[in-house]
C-alpha beads as a LAMMPS data file, in Angstrom:
LAMMPS data file: protein, C-alpha beads

234 atoms
233 bonds

1 atom types
1 bond types

-500.0 500.0 xlo xhi
-500.0 500.0 ylo yhi
-500.0 500.0 zlo zhi

Masses

1 110.0

Atoms # bond

1 1 1 -12.201 -17.035 5.755
2 1 1 -8.713 -16.700 4.339
3 1 1 -8.377 -17.371 0.658
4 1 1 -5.121 -19.343 0.742
5 1 1 -2.903 -20.957 3.423
6 1 1 0.133 -19.126 2.005
7 1 1 -1.144 -16.028 3.799
8 1 1 -0.510 -17.454 7.262
9 1 1 2.991 -15.996 7.656
10 1 1 2.464 -12.631 5.994
11 1 1 4.346 -10.148 8.190
12 1 1 2.947 -7.077 6.411
13 1 1 -0.726 -8.099 6.481
14 1 1 -3.232 -5.439 7.522
15 1 1 -3.934 -7.244 10.776
16 1 1 -0.359 -8.253 11.571
17 1 1 1.257 -7.390 14.887
18 1 1 4.265 -5.964 13.047
19 1 1 2.232 -3.428 11.066
20 1 1 0.409 -2.176 14.134
21 1 1 3.226 -2.237 16.681
22 1 1 6.473 -1.589 14.756
23 1 1 5.652 1.628 12.937
24 1 1 9.213 2.976 13.054
25 1 1 10.588 -0.120 11.305
26 1 1 7.751 -0.020 8.786
27 1 1 8.591 3.632 8.115
28 1 1 12.171 2.725 7.165
29 1 1 10.925 -0.092 4.945
30 1 1 8.280 2.127 3.320
31 1 1 10.663 4.972 2.579
32 1 1 13.021 2.595 0.769
33 1 1 10.189 1.181 -1.352
34 1 1 9.775 2.479 -4.917
35 1 1 12.908 4.601 -4.641
36 1 1 12.460 5.672 -8.267
37 1 1 9.094 7.244 -7.297
38 1 1 7.233 5.738 -10.224
39 1 1 4.017 5.575 -8.188
40 1 1 4.261 9.294 -7.404
41 1 1 4.890 10.018 -11.068
42 1 1 1.799 8.046 -12.027
43 1 1 -0.514 9.597 -9.435
44 1 1 0.608 13.229 -9.532
45 1 1 -1.222 14.391 -12.655
46 1 1 -4.333 12.400 -11.758
47 1 1 -5.113 14.097 -8.443
48 1 1 -4.527 17.791 -9.114
49 1 1 -7.301 19.873 -7.547
50 1 1 -9.329 16.831 -6.513
51 1 1 -10.687 15.342 -3.310
52 1 1 -8.338 12.417 -2.694
53 1 1 -8.443 9.452 -0.336
54 1 1 -5.111 7.850 0.562
55 1 1 -6.530 4.589 1.873
56 1 1 -4.167 2.718 4.171
57 1 1 -1.776 5.649 4.262
58 1 1 0.549 3.982 6.760
59 1 1 3.295 6.366 7.830
60 1 1 2.348 8.813 5.085
61 1 1 4.855 7.863 2.425
62 1 1 3.040 9.802 -0.307
63 1 1 1.918 12.845 1.681
64 1 1 4.903 15.145 0.959
65 1 1 4.765 14.573 -2.810
66 1 1 1.048 14.109 -3.430
67 1 1 -0.919 16.060 -0.817
68 1 1 0.098 19.561 -2.047
69 1 1 -1.482 18.782 -5.428
70 1 1 -4.897 17.806 -4.082
71 1 1 -7.798 20.012 -3.071
72 1 1 -8.527 17.826 -0.045
73 1 1 -6.409 14.883 1.032
74 1 1 -7.935 12.302 3.357
75 1 1 -5.357 9.969 4.931
76 1 1 -6.905 6.847 6.474
77 1 1 -5.310 3.971 8.356
78 1 1 -6.142 1.359 10.992
79 1 1 -3.012 1.940 13.095
80 1 1 -2.624 4.930 15.397
81 1 1 1.130 4.285 15.557
82 1 1 1.377 4.571 11.777
83 1 1 -0.808 7.688 11.719
84 1 1 1.346 9.414 14.352
85 1 1 4.292 9.383 11.940
86 1 1 2.092 10.405 9.005
87 1 1 0.732 13.406 10.911
88 1 1 4.232 14.807 11.348
89 1 1 4.746 14.709 7.572
90 1 1 1.529 16.672 7.054
91 1 1 2.253 19.527 9.457
92 1 1 3.079 21.924 6.627
93 1 1 -0.121 21.188 4.694
94 1 1 -3.554 22.547 5.546
95 1 1 -5.543 20.276 3.242
96 1 1 -4.634 16.943 4.887
97 1 1 -7.203 15.312 7.169
98 1 1 -6.670 12.077 9.074
99 1 1 -9.046 9.278 10.003
100 1 1 -8.362 6.162 12.062
101 1 1 -10.799 3.597 10.655
102 1 1 -11.148 -0.115 10.150
103 1 1 -10.610 -1.103 6.538
104 1 1 -14.289 -1.740 5.870
105 1 1 -15.627 1.351 7.665
106 1 1 -14.623 4.774 6.344
107 1 1 -15.965 7.830 8.170
108 1 1 -16.729 9.777 5.000
109 1 1 -19.990 10.552 3.262
110 1 1 -21.051 8.551 0.227
111 1 1 -19.988 10.007 -3.138
112 1 1 -17.486 12.365 -1.499
113 1 1 -14.072 11.746 -3.101
114 1 1 -12.841 11.987 -6.691
115 1 1 -9.818 9.700 -6.521
116 1 1 -8.919 6.860 -4.176
117 1 1 -5.537 5.216 -4.112
118 1 1 -4.455 2.355 -1.897
119 1 1 -0.829 1.282 -1.859
120 1 1 -0.200 -2.358 -0.914
121 1 1 -3.441 -2.463 1.077
122 1 1 -6.104 -4.625 -0.595
123 1 1 -3.602 -7.415 -1.169
124 1 1 -2.747 -7.385 2.540
125 1 1 -6.337 -8.149 3.579
126 1 1 -6.394 -11.924 3.730
127 1 1 -9.989 -12.534 4.683
128 1 1 -12.052 -12.659 1.494
129 1 1 -15.257 -11.394 3.084
130 1 1 -13.431 -8.460 4.685
131 1 1 -11.672 -7.688 1.418
132 1 1 -14.989 -7.615 -0.435
133 1 1 -16.545 -5.330 2.180
134 1 1 -13.531 -3.047 1.944
135 1 1 -13.823 -2.652 -1.823
136 1 1 -17.558 -1.988 -1.468
137 1 1 -16.790 0.716 1.107
138 1 1 -14.263 2.338 -1.228
139 1 1 -16.862 2.439 -3.974
140 1 1 -19.434 3.885 -1.567
141 1 1 -17.336 6.978 -0.825
142 1 1 -16.227 7.377 -4.456
143 1 1 -18.073 9.934 -6.572
144 1 1 -19.800 8.867 -9.769
145 1 1 -17.132 9.085 -12.453
146 1 1 -14.351 8.783 -9.874
147 1 1 -11.457 6.320 -10.037
148 1 1 -9.847 3.867 -7.644
149 1 1 -6.176 3.011 -8.126
150 1 1 -4.669 0.012 -6.330
151 1 1 -0.888 -0.255 -6.120
152 1 1 -0.005 -3.902 -5.540
153 1 1 2.869 -6.333 -5.956
154 1 1 3.334 -7.903 -9.363
155 1 1 4.963 -11.216 -10.212
156 1 1 8.733 -11.412 -10.507
157 1 1 11.415 -9.207 -9.020
158 1 1 13.987 -9.869 -6.308
159 1 1 11.782 -8.717 -3.433
160 1 1 9.098 -11.378 -3.920
161 1 1 11.727 -14.047 -4.444
162 1 1 13.637 -13.093 -1.293
163 1 1 10.715 -13.094 1.103
164 1 1 8.539 -15.848 -0.380
165 1 1 10.256 -17.644 -3.254
166 1 1 7.915 -19.334 -5.734
167 1 1 5.031 -19.040 -3.275
168 1 1 5.173 -15.270 -3.670
169 1 1 4.284 -15.405 -7.335
170 1 1 1.517 -17.915 -6.633
171 1 1 -0.006 -15.604 -4.019
172 1 1 0.250 -12.650 -6.377
173 1 1 -1.507 -14.481 -9.213
174 1 1 -4.337 -15.565 -6.886
175 1 1 -4.929 -11.963 -5.865
176 1 1 -4.657 -10.707 -9.437
177 1 1 -7.355 -13.143 -10.505
178 1 1 -9.577 -12.002 -7.642
179 1 1 -9.135 -8.326 -8.521
180 1 1 -9.880 -8.958 -12.188
181 1 1 -12.993 -10.911 -11.207
182 1 1 -14.419 -7.900 -9.344
183 1 1 -13.694 -5.443 -12.145
184 1 1 -10.156 -4.125 -11.613
185 1 1 -7.637 -4.223 -14.433
186 1 1 -3.900 -3.607 -14.576
187 1 1 -3.274 -0.353 -16.409
188 1 1 0.402 0.100 -15.567
189 1 1 3.067 -2.427 -14.560
190 1 1 6.312 -1.017 -13.155
191 1 1 9.787 -2.360 -12.533
192 1 1 11.034 -0.361 -9.575
193 1 1 13.290 -1.026 -6.583
194 1 1 13.921 -0.629 -2.877
195 1 1 16.999 1.406 -2.021
196 1 1 18.313 1.392 1.541
197 1 1 21.090 3.526 2.989
198 1 1 23.527 0.620 2.838
199 1 1 23.615 -3.180 2.866
200 1 1 23.715 -3.387 6.667
201 1 1 20.598 -1.233 6.949
202 1 1 18.777 -3.382 4.398
203 1 1 19.668 -6.548 6.319
204 1 1 18.623 -5.014 9.640
205 1 1 15.202 -3.973 8.348
206 1 1 14.495 -7.309 6.680
207 1 1 15.661 -9.086 9.843
208 1 1 13.288 -7.003 11.977
209 1 1 10.369 -7.950 9.737
210 1 1 11.105 -11.456 8.487
211 1 1 13.965 -12.787 10.633
212 1 1 17.547 -13.963 10.158
213 1 1 16.892 -16.478 7.371
214 1 1 15.361 -13.873 5.053
215 1 1 17.879 -11.187 6.010
216 1 1 20.705 -13.555 5.006
217 1 1 19.413 -13.503 1.427
218 1 1 20.000 -9.739 1.076
219 1 1 23.138 -9.051 -0.953
220 1 1 22.689 -5.396 -1.915
221 1 1 21.169 -2.175 -0.606
222 1 1 19.141 -2.086 -3.856
223 1 1 16.427 -4.732 -4.403
224 1 1 14.282 -4.894 -7.538
225 1 1 10.532 -4.901 -7.047
226 1 1 7.770 -5.453 -9.596
227 1 1 4.490 -3.664 -8.959
228 1 1 1.230 -3.127 -10.819
229 1 1 -1.369 -0.385 -10.698
230 1 1 -5.002 -1.474 -11.022
231 1 1 -7.916 0.760 -11.939
232 1 1 -11.655 0.596 -11.407
233 1 1 -14.539 3.052 -11.324
234 1 1 -17.615 3.103 -9.142

Bonds

1 1 1 2
2 1 2 3
3 1 3 4
4 1 4 5
5 1 5 6
6 1 6 7
7 1 7 8
8 1 8 9
9 1 9 10
10 1 10 11
11 1 11 12
12 1 12 13
13 1 13 14
14 1 14 15
15 1 15 16
16 1 16 17
17 1 17 18
18 1 18 19
19 1 19 20
20 1 20 21
21 1 21 22
22 1 22 23
23 1 23 24
24 1 24 25
25 1 25 26
26 1 26 27
27 1 27 28
28 1 28 29
29 1 29 30
30 1 30 31
31 1 31 32
32 1 32 33
33 1 33 34
34 1 34 35
35 1 35 36
36 1 36 37
37 1 37 38
38 1 38 39
39 1 39 40
40 1 40 41
41 1 41 42
42 1 42 43
43 1 43 44
44 1 44 45
45 1 45 46
46 1 46 47
47 1 47 48
48 1 48 49
49 1 49 50
50 1 50 51
51 1 51 52
52 1 52 53
53 1 53 54
54 1 54 55
55 1 55 56
56 1 56 57
57 1 57 58
58 1 58 59
59 1 59 60
60 1 60 61
61 1 61 62
62 1 62 63
63 1 63 64
64 1 64 65
65 1 65 66
66 1 66 67
67 1 67 68
68 1 68 69
69 1 69 70
70 1 70 71
71 1 71 72
72 1 72 73
73 1 73 74
74 1 74 75
75 1 75 76
76 1 76 77
77 1 77 78
78 1 78 79
79 1 79 80
80 1 80 81
81 1 81 82
82 1 82 83
83 1 83 84
84 1 84 85
85 1 85 86
86 1 86 87
87 1 87 88
88 1 88 89
89 1 89 90
90 1 90 91
91 1 91 92
92 1 92 93
93 1 93 94
94 1 94 95
95 1 95 96
96 1 96 97
97 1 97 98
98 1 98 99
99 1 99 100
100 1 100 101
101 1 101 102
102 1 102 103
103 1 103 104
104 1 104 105
105 1 105 106
106 1 106 107
107 1 107 108
108 1 108 109
109 1 109 110
110 1 110 111
111 1 111 112
112 1 112 113
113 1 113 114
114 1 114 115
115 1 115 116
116 1 116 117
117 1 117 118
118 1 118 119
119 1 119 120
120 1 120 121
121 1 121 122
122 1 122 123
123 1 123 124
124 1 124 125
125 1 125 126
126 1 126 127
127 1 127 128
128 1 128 129
129 1 129 130
130 1 130 131
131 1 131 132
132 1 132 133
133 1 133 134
134 1 134 135
135 1 135 136
136 1 136 137
137 1 137 138
138 1 138 139
139 1 139 140
140 1 140 141
141 1 141 142
142 1 142 143
143 1 143 144
144 1 144 145
145 1 145 146
146 1 146 147
147 1 147 148
148 1 148 149
149 1 149 150
150 1 150 151
151 1 151 152
152 1 152 153
153 1 153 154
154 1 154 155
155 1 155 156
156 1 156 157
157 1 157 158
158 1 158 159
159 1 159 160
160 1 160 161
161 1 161 162
162 1 162 163
163 1 163 164
164 1 164 165
165 1 165 166
166 1 166 167
167 1 167 168
168 1 168 169
169 1 169 170
170 1 170 171
171 1 171 172
172 1 172 173
173 1 173 174
174 1 174 175
175 1 175 176
176 1 176 177
177 1 177 178
178 1 178 179
179 1 179 180
180 1 180 181
181 1 181 182
182 1 182 183
183 1 183 184
184 1 184 185
185 1 185 186
186 1 186 187
187 1 187 188
188 1 188 189
189 1 189 190
190 1 190 191
191 1 191 192
192 1 192 193
193 1 193 194
194 1 194 195
195 1 195 196
196 1 196 197
197 1 197 198
198 1 198 199
199 1 199 200
200 1 200 201
201 1 201 202
202 1 202 203
203 1 203 204
204 1 204 205
205 1 205 206
206 1 206 207
207 1 207 208
208 1 208 209
209 1 209 210
210 1 210 211
211 1 211 212
212 1 212 213
213 1 213 214
214 1 214 215
215 1 215 216
216 1 216 217
217 1 217 218
218 1 218 219
219 1 219 220
220 1 220 221
221 1 221 222
222 1 222 223
223 1 223 224
224 1 224 225
225 1 225 226
226 1 226 227
227 1 227 228
228 1 228 229
229 1 229 230
230 1 230 231
231 1 231 232
232 1 232 233
233 1 233 234
């Protein structure tokens, strides 16, 4: 079951048609996200020389910056169209391995990775039972003493207000409460931003995802975005 009716129109949900079929548009959106690279700065020192799982890697946003630091870098996603773009980014690296898996079934041995990070993934799984199974699967493949980092939206910021208004903050708080209930805690909030090539590009991408009404709210190529990084062990 879904945990809240506000999820019904989520265009970036893990099971959405957009995510699976419009990988090139998602790539443009993803590359503009966190333009200040605060997530990369957070993760970089925490994965050096380790077996890393990039869960829900999408088009491979973090591969160029993060993969060279890891011993082994597993990139997992549900969409072959997303993975096709990610594979191109990994051509120069010999330690990157790809898996096309459902979110609750990871083709890795138990206790096999040191660090797992998932960027805007768990919050996009709207079915509570599926979300719980997914977290259990992440913990299955995590080594004892390993760490899971979840990068998720936080309350506030222009991005949430543009696409969802007050409902966006309500959705975020519901998911925060759920994550805290199962043992995750926020260890680092960030104020970051999207930065597109120009205003027209920003409008075009938001129009492709959310339609004309949302695109009309875009007034700058730079859009503030509040995120939070959660942490949990095995």
